[in-house]
C-alpha positions, 0 to 999 in steps of 0.5 A: 181824526178821519171820519168817513160816511158810507150810505148803506142801502137797506131793506127799508129803502132809506140809506143808513149812515155808517161811519168809519172813525179813525185816529190818524196817529195810531190807526185805531178805528171804530165803525158805527152802525154797519148796516150792510155792504160790508165789502165797502166798509172793509175797503175803507178800513184797508185803504186807511190801513186801520186797526178795527177796535170797536163796532159801535151800535147806536140802537138795535134796529135791523137797518143799523146792525145787519153787517155786524157779524160779517164785519166782526168775522172779517176784521175783528173789533168789539161790539158795543151797545147800550145795555138797554138795547142789548136784548133787542139784538136777538129779539125780532119783535124789537129789532124789527127784522121780521117787519122789514123782511130782513134775515134773522140776526143772531149776535151778542155784544162784547160790552154793554155800555152806559151813560157817561162811559168813555171810549178811546181811539188812540188820542180821541175820546168819545163820551156815551150819551144815553138818549132813549126815545127811538128805542129804550137803549138808544145812545149818541157819541160825543167827541168834544175835541172834534166838536162832533156828535153821532146821534143815531136815529135820535136827532136828524136834520130838522126832525127827531126819530120815530117813536111809534116802535117797540120800546120807543117814547115821544116823551123820552126822545124830546127829553133826550134831545132838549135836556142832553143834546141841545146843551152841547156847544152850538158849533157841534156837528151832528152826524145822524143815522139817516140823511144829512148832517146838521149843527146843534145851533141849527136845531136849537130853535125847534126844541127850545123856541118851538120854531121851524128849522131855517133851511 
């Protein structure tokens, strides 16, 4: 597997992590959260000589979706998002594009996914984990064979995502992290929507023992 992280500058100031995941044998590829700077994303896809199969959206906020339409028009790929966040793609009061002074976005998902769905890229298999809290339809992607989790804005290094936004819930996000993500193997590497990567074992003390993270 090839995994590339692109730090995409957005209107909110904090770069969004866009991930390009490629199966080395088949060249089937998935782009997660194309937040913008589509030229950079396309450059990586072309360097990899890849076939863009999916554009996966961890949640519907504007700082994660603004590059979708251009990327799809240029490279194809099916847009996937959890069904509970699909409506938010075109609802400015939910995706926050108006609040963060972004242009209005109009797009539709090709497929609405659910908890437990499996996504395949060549020999790679990713399991969808519905992790509501940051938004009602936030989701994470887990690849057991590669020991990795794409967590969107649910779980960060030493923190969790904001819960003061439309459709968000503090109770839900803590439940998602504690009862779903913290049950993954300790050696799982977590790739969040913003900031540095971490590991499940490094985050467990925060949620299971109420201790600060050891930096």
